[in-house]
N, C-alpha and C positions, 0 to 999 in steps of 0.2 A: 662664360667669361670668367677668367680668374687672373689675378696678378698679385704680386707681393714684393716685399723687400726684407732685408735682414735687420734685426735690431743692432747687431754688430757683425762685421764681416770676418771675424776670426773668433775661434773658440779653442780652448785647451782641451785635449782629449780627456774624457772623464767628467766634463762639465756640461752644462745645458746651453743649447743654441736657441735663440729667440728669433722667430720670424713673424711677419705681419702680413695678413692676406685679406683681400677683398674679393668676393665672388658672388655671383647670382645663383650659384648652386646651393642646395641644402647642406652638402657636405663635400669635403675634399681630402686628398691625401698628398703626401710629399714623397717623391722618390729621390734618393740620394745616389750620386755617382762620384767617382774619384777620377780626376784627370791624371793619366800616366802614359805608358806606352800606347794605350788606347783607352777610351772612355769605358770605365768599368762600373756596372751597377753594384751598389753596396747594400742598400736597404730601402724599405718603404715604411712610412709611419702614417698613423691615422686610423680611422677617419677622424676629422675635425669638423666641428659645426661651421657651416658657411654663413657669412654675413656680408652684405653689400654696403660699401661705403663710397661716398663721392670724394673726389679730390678737393682740396681747398681752392677757392676761387683766386684767380690772378688779380693783382692790384690794377692791371690795365683794363679790367672790366670785360675783356673778350671772353665770351662763353666757352670757346674751344680750348682756351689756355688754362693752365693750372699753376698755382704758385710754386716755384722752386725754392722759395725762401723759408718755408715753414714745415714743421713736422706734419706728415699726413695723418698720423695718429690712427692707423688702422688696427683692428683687433690683434692682440699678440697671442702667440702660441709657443710653447716650449717643447723641446725634444732633447732628451739626454744623449750626449755623444759618447759611445762606449770607449773605454780605455784602450781597446785594441785597434781603434781606427788609426791607420798610418798617417803621419804628417803629410800634408799635401793640399792641393786646391781641389775643392769639391763643388759640385753642381747640385742645386736643389730645384727639382722640377715639380711645379704645382699642378696637380691633376684633379680636375673637378669631377663631381658626380659620385654615384654609388659604386658598389663593388663591381657590378656588371659593366658599367661604363669605364671604370678604371682598368678592368681586365682587357677591355677592347682597345686600350691606349697602348701602342707598342713602346718598348723601351727605346731610349735615345741611343744614337750611335755617334761616332766622331763627327759625322756630317750634321748633327743636330745641336751642337754646343751653342751656336748662335741662335737667338730667338727670344720670343716673349714667354711669359709665364714661367720664368726660371731666373734664378739668381745664383751667384757664386759665393763661397765662403772658404775660409782657410782653417784647417785643423792644425793646431800647433802641438808639439810634444810636451808632455809633463816634465821631461828632463831635457831641456834644449841643448843641442850640440853633442849629445852622447854618441850619436851614430853618424852625424853629418858635420862637415867643415864649411859647407856653403849655406848661406842664408839668402834666399830669393825674395825680394820685396815686390809684392804685387802693387802696381800703381793704382791705388784706389781713389785718392783725392782727384786725380786727373779724370778718372772714369766718371766720378760724380759731376765734375765741372761740365762735361760734355753730355751727360745723361739728360735726354729730352723728356723723360717720363712718358714716352709714348706707349700705347698698347697696340696690338696688331690691327685693331679697327679704329683707332683714335690717334690723331696727330696732335699731341698737346704742346709740342714745341716750346718747352720751358727748361732753360738751362742757363749757364753763364753766356752762351753764344746765341741763344734763341730767347728773346723776350726776358732778359735778366731783370732782377729786382735790386735796385740800389737803395741802401738805407743809410741814414745819417748815424753818426756814432753816438754812443751812450756810455754809461758808467761801466758796462760789462763787455763792450765791444767797440772796435774802431769803425769808422765809416767805410763803406765799400759794398760791393756786390755780395749778397747773402745767399747761401746755398745750404739746404738741409740734405743730409745723407739718408734721411728716412723717407725715401720716395721709390716707387717702382721704376722699371724701365727695361728690364730684360738684360740679355748678354750680347755684347758686340765685340768690344776690344779684346776681351779674354780669348775669344775664338780666333781672332786674327793674329795677335802677337804672341800671347802666352801659350795657348794650347799646343801649337806645333813645337815650340821650344821646350816645354815641359816634357812632351813625348820624346823628343830627341835626347834630353838629359837622362831620362829613365832608360831608354833603349841603350844608351851609352854606359850605363852602370854607375852614374853619378848619384851619390846620396845627398839629397838636398832637403832643407827645411824652409818654411815659408812664413812670411809675415805681411801685414798690411802697413800702409802709411801711418795709420793711427797707432799701431803697435810701436813703430819706430819713434813716433812723436812722444808717446807716453813713457817709454822705458829706456832710461839712459844706459842701462847695462845689457840691452837686448843683444848687441853684437858681440859681447864679450866671449861667448863660447866658440865663436866661429873664426875661420881664417879668411873667408872671402865673402864680401857683400855684393849682391847683384841687383842692378837696376835694369829693367827690361822694357823695350817698346817705347811707348809714349809716356814720359814721366815729368810732366810740366809743372805740377803744383807741389810745393814743399813748404813745411812750416820751419821756423827758425830752429826749433828743437830737433827736428829730423836732420837738418843740415849740420847742426853742432855735434850730434851724436856720431854721424858718419865721419866728419872731419876729425873728431877726437880719436875714433877707431883707427883711422889711417895714420895719424900722428904717432900713435902708440905701436905701430907696426902691423896693423891689419891691412888687408888689401881690398880693393874695390874694382869691379868691372862694370862699366856703363855700356851695356848693349842696348842703348837707348839714345834718344835725341829730344830736342826742345826741353832738355832736362833742367829742372830747378829754375824755370823762367819766372814764375810768380810765387810770391810768399803768401801763405794763408795763415789766418788766425782762427784757432778752434774756439767755438762758442757752444752755448746750450748743452752743457755737460758733455762736450766733445761729440755731439751728434750733428753738428753743423759747422760751417766755416765761412769766414768773410775774407774777401780779397779786393783791394782797390785796384782794379784792372782798367784797361783802355777799351772795354766793351761798351758799345753805345746802348742806351735805353731809348727805343724809338729812334728818333733822329738826333738825339742829344747825347753827348759824352758827359756823364755826370761830374767827372773830376779828372782833369788833365793838368799836369802830368800824373800818371797813375803811380802812386807812391809805394805800391807793393811789388814793383819790378825790382829784381835783385841788383842789377848792375849799376843803375844811375846813382850818382852821389846824392846824399841827403841834402835838402829835404825833398828833392824830386823823386827819390827812390830809396832803396834800402842802403845802398852804398857798399855792397858786398858782391862783386861780380861772381856769378855762378861758376865761371871757368877757373876761379881760384881753387875750387874743389874738383870739377870734372875735367879741366884742361881745355874745354871748348865752350862755345856759347852760340845760341840761336841767332844772336845779332850779327854774327859773321857766317851764318848759314842761310837757310831758306826753306820754303815750303812749295811743293808742287801740288796744285789743287786738282780735284777730280776724284774719280774712283780709285780704289787701291787694287793693284798697283797701277792700273791705267796705262797711260802713254808716256810714263816717265822715261828719260834717257837711261840707257843700260850700259854705260861705259865702264863703271866700276872705279875702284881706287887705283891711281897710279902708284906703283910700289916704290918705296924708298927704303934704304937700309935692309936689303934682302937678307943680309947675314945675321940679322937680329933674331933672338930666340923665338919671337912671335911668329916668324915665317918658317921656322924649322920644319922640314919635311914637305913644304908646299911645292918646292921646285921653282918658285917664282923668281924672276930676275928684275933687277932695278936699273939696268942699262949701264952699270959701271964697267961692263966689259966691252962697251962700245956699241952694243945692240940697243934695240928699242925696249924701254921698260915695260914689264907686264902690268896688267890691270887686275887687281883682286875683285872677283865678282863680276867680271865683264860678261855681258849677255843676260844678266839678271837685274831685277829692279832693286839692287842692294841700296842705292842711294835714295833717300826719301822714305815716306812722303815728306817728312821733315828731317832736316839735317843740321848739325852744328859745326862750327869751325873756329879757328884761332887766327888772330892777326899774324901775318907771316911776310917774310921777304924771301927772295931766292938768291942763292950764291951764284958764282960764275958758272958752276956746273949745272945750274937749274934746279938744285935741291932746295926744297922749301924748309925754312926754319922759323919757328915761332918767335915773335919779337918780344912777347911778354907785355906789350904796351896796353893790352886790353885786360890784363889781370891773369892771363895764363901763366902758370909757373915757368920760370926761365929754363928749368930742366926738362920741359915737355919736348919729347922727341916725336916729330911727325913721321909716321910710318907709311901713311897712305893719304893721298889728296885727290880731290876731284873738283875742278874749277866749275862753278855753277854757270851754266849758259844755256839759253838766254835768260836774262834777269829782268824782272819788273820791280821798280822801286817805288811805285805808288802805294802809299800806306792805306788809302781808303778803298781802292778798287783792285781786287784780285784779277789776275790775267791768266787764262788757261794757256797751257803750252809753254809756261815760263816758270822759272824759280822766283817766287815772290819773296823779296828780301829788301825792304826799304832801308835806307841809310839811317841808322839810329845813333851812331857815334862817329860823326864825321872825322874826328882826329885819328881814330883807330880803325875805321872801316876801310879795308882794301878790297881786293878781289874776293868776293864771297866764295868759299870753298868748303865742301864737306871734308872733315879732317879726322883721321884715325891716328891715335898715338898713345903715348903713356908718359908718366913721370913717376919719380920716387921721392917721397918726403916722409920718412918713417916707414910706411908701407908703400906699395906700388898701386897706382891708379891707371887702369887701362880704359880707354874710351873708344867706342866704335864710331861715334859721331853720326849715327843714322838710326831712325826708328825701326827700319825693316831688316836690320841684321838678324834678329831672332827668327824672322820669317824665312829668310834665305837659308840660314843654318838649320832651322827646324825641319824644313822640307828637303834638306840636303840638295839644294839647287846648284851649289858650287862647291867643289872639293876643297878649294883653297880657303873659303870662309869657314867650312867645317873644321879644317885642320888648325887654322888660327884660333878658333874658339876652343878647341881641345887644348892647344898649347897654353892659352891664357888660364883656363880652368885648372889644368894639371899643375902648372907652376904656382899660381897664386893661391890655390886651395891646399897646397902642400903643408908639411909640418912647419910650425913656427921656428924662425931662426933663434939661435941662442940669444937670450936677453929679451926676446919679444914675447914674454909670457902673458897669460890671461890676467894675472894680477895687475900688471901695468895697464892693460886696456880697461880693466874695471875701474881703476882710479881715474883714468882719463874720461870715461863715460860719466862718472859722477861730477867731475870738474865741469864738463860741458853742460850738464844739467843746471849746475849752479849759475853758469854764465847766461842761461836763457830764461831764468825765472822772472826777469823783469817784464816779459811779454809772452803772450800765447804763441 
């Protein structure tokens, strides 16, 4: 038995990575792999002395559970990361036992990215942006929120969604659900959303550098060297600093592409030296909702929420979208996005039609599970020709152009009971909630922001399941990661980043 977690999920090449491991073996090793066109073995380190540690008990007293709210405080080990390691997402596989047992353990392949006894981390370059114009943010806070801290033989079921821990506020933290990032749990989301998209990016020749949510939270100038910021997959939990830094980047002429959904739904507050976070969410503890309304939801007006609708940044919101429960991709509808404005540069080279010639509009991604499992939308109306236009009533920028739309059907509006075979999307904002619809589009406000409006865009693109989705993705990357226009220099973005940092110093 062996399991572990990272002290921090990113490291600059040339510095040391810290990991924490518990094992019943006398010794163990760590094998390192880099995610790229294929999973590539890089190095093995060790042996390290083994030590078995128990997880902290859960406040609910259930023996099988473990507390998600506190640092598990397992023995630390350091390994220097060589200067020559390429920027990227890496996998650490913890291998228990002596030399003979390790030699009998086969190397991992692409099919083995998901699993226990492994964790991911990011290697960042010592000179950011020198060879890449694209910065890919791995959604780490959301990963931790859903991480149940399970082991292959143990279901601990401890997360924001399974037996969460709600704590009252204090001098160093607000009240809310508490979550430590120093817990094990293995790899799930990376394998589903990120791995295929990263492989596709590298096969396509895109030079990309990577960061975590914590990197973006801590560094106001992180985005300065880049032209394009990427959010990928399921990106639900954001701090105020993260959001301010991306918004400032866009205002100063930087571009963003949200190949993601349920994006920026909850605000988090970093605590415990930035190893944990708190969020006042609507997740119940037992049969009780500790605090409603949940004040860390971005869109509701204060004091019921933050009062800063997420679609002011992304163009879309989960409150006008929905979630299809069950396995991924499961039995989701496969109708795709109805195409609008087919003459837009986003659709260049796809051959897709929007019906303006009197024919039937094409559907981007038709036949694939492109929409869901979660999707975001914008409040909209239709004109006499049936074209959907964002109203802006929900906070979406008035310049947002809807390029693709999928009306969610059937819909379940019960907040408390999920219903299979339905898009679950309760009415959260009666005045602005219309027909819920997954929405793809973009707007420009300094820089350009493209939003795919669905979590599984990187899956369909990464596995090349639809030629139109692949071409649209290339069009977005090629155009938005191109050279900065005149006047949009890095110095302007650097000043904007520092200004954003000053604006968020009042809170974590």
